[in-house]
N, C-alpha and C positions, 0 to 999 in steps of 0.2 A: 256761115254756120248752118249745118243741116239740123233741122228740127224733126222730131219724131212724129209730131202730130198735135192737134189741138187738145187731145186728152192727156197730154204729158203731166201737167200740173195736178190733175185729179188723181194721178197714180202715185203721188209721193206719200207713202204711208209713214216713213220714218226719217224723212229728210231733216227738217228743223235745224236747230242750232247745234252744230257739232262742238262738243265741249272741249275745253283745254286745248286751244289751238296752238300745241307745242310746236313753235317755230313758224307760226303764220306770218305772212309778209304784210307790213303796213305800207301801202303805196300812196304817197301824196303826189299831187300834181301830175297824175298819170297822163294828162293831155299833152305833156311835153314830148310826144313821140317824134316831133319834127326835129329834135335836137339829138344829143348823144343818146345811144341806146346800149343797155347792158344785156348781153346775150346769154348769161348763165346765172341762174339763181338756185341751182341744186344745193341741197343741204350738205354740209361737210361733217362727217362723223369721224372722230379720232379717239382711239383708245390709247391711253398712256399708262405704262406700268413701270413705276420707279423700282419695284421689287425685282424685275427682270431686266431693267435698263432697255426697254423696248417701247416702240410706239408705231402707229400706223392706222390706216382705216380698217374696217372690219374684214377686208381681204388681205391685209398685211402690207398694202402699198404705203410708202413713205413720201409720196409726192402729192401735195395738195393741188388739184387742178386750178388753173387760173380762170378769172372772170374777164371777158373781153368787153371793152368799152370802145365803140366806134361810131361811125356816121355822125361825126361831131362838126361837120362843116358849118352849121348854123350857130354853133356855140363858140366858134373861133374868137379868141380874145378874152373869153371868160376863163374860169378856173374849175378844175376837177377837184372836188373835196372828197377825201377818203378818210373814213374813221372806222376803227375796229373797237366797238363799244361793248360793254357788259350788258347782256340781255336778261330780263327778269319778268316774272308774272306779278300782276297786282292781285289783291285779295279777291277780286271778282272773277279772275281767271278767264278773261275774254280775249286775251291776246298778249303778245310780247311788247314790252317797253324796252328802251335802250338808254343806258347811262354812259355818256362819253367820258366824263371826267371822274367817275367813280365816287360821286358824292351822294349817291342814292341810299336812303335808309328805308326799311320797311315801314309801312303805315302803322300808326298806333290804333289798334282796334279793340273791340270788346265783344266777347261771345255772350249771347243772351239766351236764356231759357233752354240751356242744354244740361241734362242730368249726367252726362258722362265725359264731356270734353274739357271741363274745367276752365281755367283762365287762358286768355290769348297771350302768347309769348312772342314778343317782337324781336328779342335779341337774337335768337337762332337764325332767323332769316337775314337780318342785317349783317351778322358776322359772316354768313355764307356769301352774301353779295360782296363784302369787302375782300374776302379771300379770292373770289372769282375775279374781281378787278385786278388785284395784285398779280394773279397768275397770268391773265391775258396780257397785261401791259409788260410784264417781265419776260414772258416766254414766247411772245409772237412779235415778229416784225411783218411789214407788208412790203413786198417787192414789186416794183412796177417796171415794165419794159415796153417799148414800142415795137410791135411785131413787124412793122414795115421799115424799121430802121430810122424813123424820124427822130430828131433830137428831143429830149425831155427837158423842159424848162421849169425850174423851180428855185425859189430862194432857199439857200442852204441853212439859214438861221431863221426859222419861223418860231413864233411865240409858243405854239403848242406841238411842235414837231421837230425832230432831228432828222436830217437827210444826209445819207451817205451815197456818193456816186461811185458805182462799180466800174471796173475796166471795160465791161462789155456794153456800157451805156445804160445799164439798169440803175434804178434808184432804190435804195433800201430806206423805208420810212419807219420811224419809231416815235410814237407819241399819240396824243388824244385825237388830233385831227390835222391832216396834212393837205397841202394845196399844190397843184401842178398847173401850169399855163396850158390852155387848150389851143392847139393849132389845127387848121382845117383837115390835115391829112393824118393826124394822130390816130393810132389804133392801140389803145392801152391794154396790156395784159396785167391784171392785178391779182397778186398771189400771196396769201398768208404763208409765212415761213415759221416753222417751229424750231426753237432753239434747243439743242440736245442737252445743254446744261440743266434743263428742267426735268431730266430723268434722274438727277441725283437727289436721293432722299434728304441728304444734308442741306442742299440748297433750298429745297421746298420747305424744310423746317425753318431755315433762316428767314424765308419769306413769310412764314406763318400760314402756309397753305396745307390743308388737310386733303386726303383722298376724297373726291366727291365728283358729282356731275356738275358741269359748268356749261353755260350758254353764252355765246357772243354773236354779234351781228356785224358783218362787214357792210357798212353803208356807203353808197356812192351817190354824190350830189354834184350839181353844177352850181357854182357860186359866182356872184358878180365881182368879187375881189378876193384876195387871199389874206384878209385881216382876221378872219374868224368872227367878225362882228356884223357881217352883212346880212340883211334880211332878204336879199335877193337870192333865194335858194330854191332849187328844184331837185327833188329826190328822184333819182332814176333807177335805183336798184338796191336790194338788200339781200344778203346771203347769210344764212344761219350756220353757225358752227356749234356742234354739240361735242363737248369734250368730256370724256370719262376718265378720271384719274383713278385707277384701280388700287385698292388697298392691298397690303400684304395679307396672305392667308393666315398669318399669325395674329392678325388684328381682327378681321371679320371673316365669317364663313363665306366661301366663294364656290362658284361652279367648278366642275372638274377641270383639271389642267390638261389640255390637249396640245400644248406647245405654244411657242411664242406668237404664232400667227392667229391664235384663237383667243378672243377676248374672254375675260372672266368677270362675272357679275356677282353681286351680293345675293345670298339665298335666304336671308331673313327679311320678313315683311313687317311694316310698321304703320300702316295707314288705319287710323280710327275715324269714325264718322258719326253724324247724326242727321236726321231728316230736317231740311231747312225750308221745305215748302212743296206744295202740289198745286199746279195751275191747270184748271179744266176749262176749256173753251169749246162751246158748241154752237153749231149753226145748222138748221134744218136737221138732216139725219147724219151729220158729221160731228165727231167728238175728237178733241186733241188734248192729250195729257202731257204735262212736263213736270218732272220731279227735280228738286234741287237738293244738293247734299252739302253739308258743312263738314269739311274734312280736316284732319290734322296729321301731318307726316313729321312727327317729332319723336326722337328716341335719345336715350342717354348715350354719351360718348364712351368708347372703350379705348384704352391706351395700351401700347406695347412699347416699353422704353420711352423715348421722347416723342413718339408719333401717336396721335389720337385720331379717331374717326367715329362716325356713327352710321348705322344702317339707314338713318333718315337723310344722310347726305346724298341720296340717290333718288332719281325719278322712279315712281312705282305705279303700276296699273291699278285702277280702281273700277272694276266692272262687275255687275251682278245681274241676276235674273229678276225681272219684274212680272208678277202675276196679278191680274185684276179679277176679282170675284164679285158676283152678285149675291148678296146675303138674303136668302129667303127665310121662311119661318122655320124650316126643318133642315135645310141644307144650303151649301154654298156652291154656286155654279161658275165655272171658269168663263170669263168674258174674252180675255186676250192675254198674251204674254210676249215679252220682248226683253232684250238685254240693254243695259244702260250704264253710263259711268264716264270716266275720263282718265287722263294721266295726271298724277299729282307731282308737282315740282319738289325739289329737295328742300328740307327744313321749312316747310310751308304750311300755313293754315289759311283756309279761305273757302269760297263757294265754288262748287263744281255744278254748273247747270246741266241737267240732262237734256236729252233730245226731246223735241216735240213729236210725240208718237201719235199717229192717227189710228184710232181704233177701227178694226175691220168690221165690227158688227153695228156701226152706227152710234147714235147718241145714248147717253145715260139718262135714266128716268129721274125727273125732278121728284124729290121725296124718297127716292130709292136709297137703300143702304148698301154700301160697297166696302170691299176690303182689298187693300194692296199688300202683297207679301213681297218683300225685297230681300233676296238671298245672295250673299257674297260667299261663294263656296271655295273656289280655288282661284287665286289671282291670275295665274297663267292661262288656265283653261277658259275662264270666263272672258278673258280678253280675246282669245282665239274665237270663241263662239260669237262674240259681238261682231268681230270683223267678218266672220263667215255669213252672219245674218245680213250685214251690209252688202256683201257681195251678192247674195241672193236677191236682195231688194233691187240692186242695180240691174241684174239680169232680168228681173220681172218687169222692169219699167221699159225695157227695149226688146224689140223683136229678135235682133241678132247681135252677135258680138262685133259685127262690122259697123254697127251704129256709131254715130259721132256723139261725143259728149263735150260740152263747153262751159266755160265759167259764166257765160252770159245767161244760159238757161238753167244752170246747176251751180250756183255760186259757192256752195259749201264743199264741192268736190275738191277744190284746191287745198283744203285743210286735211284731206285724207293722208297725205304724205307725212303729216306730223303725228299720226297715230302710232307709228312704229319707228324703231331705231335702226332700220336697215336702209342702205342707199339704193336698194334694188326696186323701189316703187316707181316704176317707169311711167312716162307719159305726161307727168304733171308739170314739169318745168316749162315746157312750151305752152301749156295751157294757161298757166299763170302769167307767163312772160308776154305772150302776144294775143291773149284773149281769143284763141282759136280752138277749133275742135280737135280732139284726139280720139282714136278708136277705143270703143268700150273694152274690147279684148285686151288692149294694152294696159288699161287701168285694172281690169280684173286680174291679169297675170301679176301685176304689181302687188295687189292684195294677197294673192296666193303666196308670193314670196315672203310676205310678213307672217302670214298664218302658219306657213310650214317651217319657218325659221327655228333652228335649234339653238340660236345664240341669245336673242332677247325677245320677250322677257324670260328670265331663267325659271326653272321650276323651283318655286319657293318651298323650302323644307320646313320652315317654322314661321309662326305669326307671333309678333312680340308687341307688348305695350310700351309706354314711354319710360317704364322703369326696367326694361329689358327682362321682363318675365315672359318666357316663351313657351309655346306648345307646338307640337308637330302638326302640320297642316292636315295630314291624313287621319289624325285621331278624331276629328269631328266632321259632321256633315256640312258644316259651314263655319266661317270665322266671324261673320256678322249677319244678323237677320233682323228685319223690321216688320212689324205688322201694324198697318194703319187702317182703322175703320173710320168711315165718314158717311154722312148723309148729304146728297146733292140738294143744295138750296137754289134760290133764285139767282138772277144775273146781277152782278155788281155793275152799275151803270157807268162808273168811272173807268174800270179796267176791262169790262166786257167778259170777265171770267165768271164762272159759276161760284157762288158762295158755298163753302163746305161747312156743314154744321155737325155738331156732336163728334168732333174729331177725337180719336183715342189712339195713342201711339205706344207700342211696346217694343223693347229691344232685347235681343240675346246676343252675346259676344264672348268669344274666348279671351278677348282683351280685357274683360271686366266692364264695369259701368252699365250693368243690366238695369232695366226699369220696366214697370208694368203700368198700362192704362194711364199714361200721361195725358191729361186733358187741358193743359195750359197752352197748347198750341205748338208751333214749330220752333226749332232753334233758329237764331238769326245772328248776324254779324253787323255791327255798326262801327264805322271807321272815321277818324278825323281826316279832313282833306289835307 
């Protein structure tokens, strides 16, 4: 790994924790590099349109690339475990979990001290997860072939899997988890296969599946036996599938129709929010601020005939401008500004932790009074500005685009690929997979592909509340805006953060739920385990 120099860490102004790691990989037992190796973890993006009986990736391709599992000599005699499970975010929004058997329900939580978000609603998230599991299990098989022509050995009647042997030596796997015997020379090509019957709206209605965003993980493990009960498991790879089942334009408002090869997305926006906290940590002349947002992506369903869907069935961007001001006796002076936020999952309520932003002008004065203005103006443009700012930060940290970046010195860079819905964000697969460096220019070009995309996110035409009362985005200067005043107090010895005193919060929103000078503190979320 090539390092840029000893001053690298001191230059990280807006690194911190990248929020909503849509599709981040959870890698357990990564020290297993001496056994089987998975050589592809690139995200799979599939657009499915029952209305036009078409499917494919965002370029129109109808072949999902395979994942290769090889170098298995040291695992000979053990078993390759393959599972295509439903993926979901917890209410803390710090990464993806996987449910293999579809028995997951959303956590039971309570929203506290919010004057606009109302009660926590558990059912929409649980119902969305159940639809997701039904679709994944009914509409996808996993096909395995040995690319070197070695035989595939597997029990045909497994407790959690049905195995069909094809004429060309391939195996088609259907079920929650499936096992294959590992031989020293095996080179497994593992490929999800979409079933065309799932383009039929009548079949989807029979399943109880609505048009919506769905997420799945193709997990690959090495197991000590093929019972499904072994604790001798080593996780060797995960691959995220993002599935977008598009609604009919008769059901929800969609982007313009440019033909079968161009995906269409919902153009109504439904994310409401409240401020859930501000953490200020200071040391010497350095100050770092992190905001937390409590968000709700819920909206009423709309039906056309027997089919129903909601605009909140889809992932939506949630990014805004943050301005920090010093409040003097007669005027306010700008201290710093940045963009912050995250991507909000379908039918979801929870916390979106913002970035840890290092202020450019040093620490804030104890006893000083400050104001944060948080403005969410246009969901699409704010998202692009956020990514552009991140790109500029990357370029500022390195002298040239030929510089190398790596997961060991820049751990959060691996999550950047999850900030967009395009497969063109290059360079990160090998970075995550082999812990090696990639050229900064490759990462920057990938960011440019997302920023310049005309596909996702769409230009939202309307902002709607949970009762489907909507207003056009262009009619207002913002769709949500917060003003938070506070005085910097002393240090909390337990957390190391500055205590914020005399906190006052106001909100303005086209979604309703406005309030002024709230002094009871930040909104919060408490959940049962």
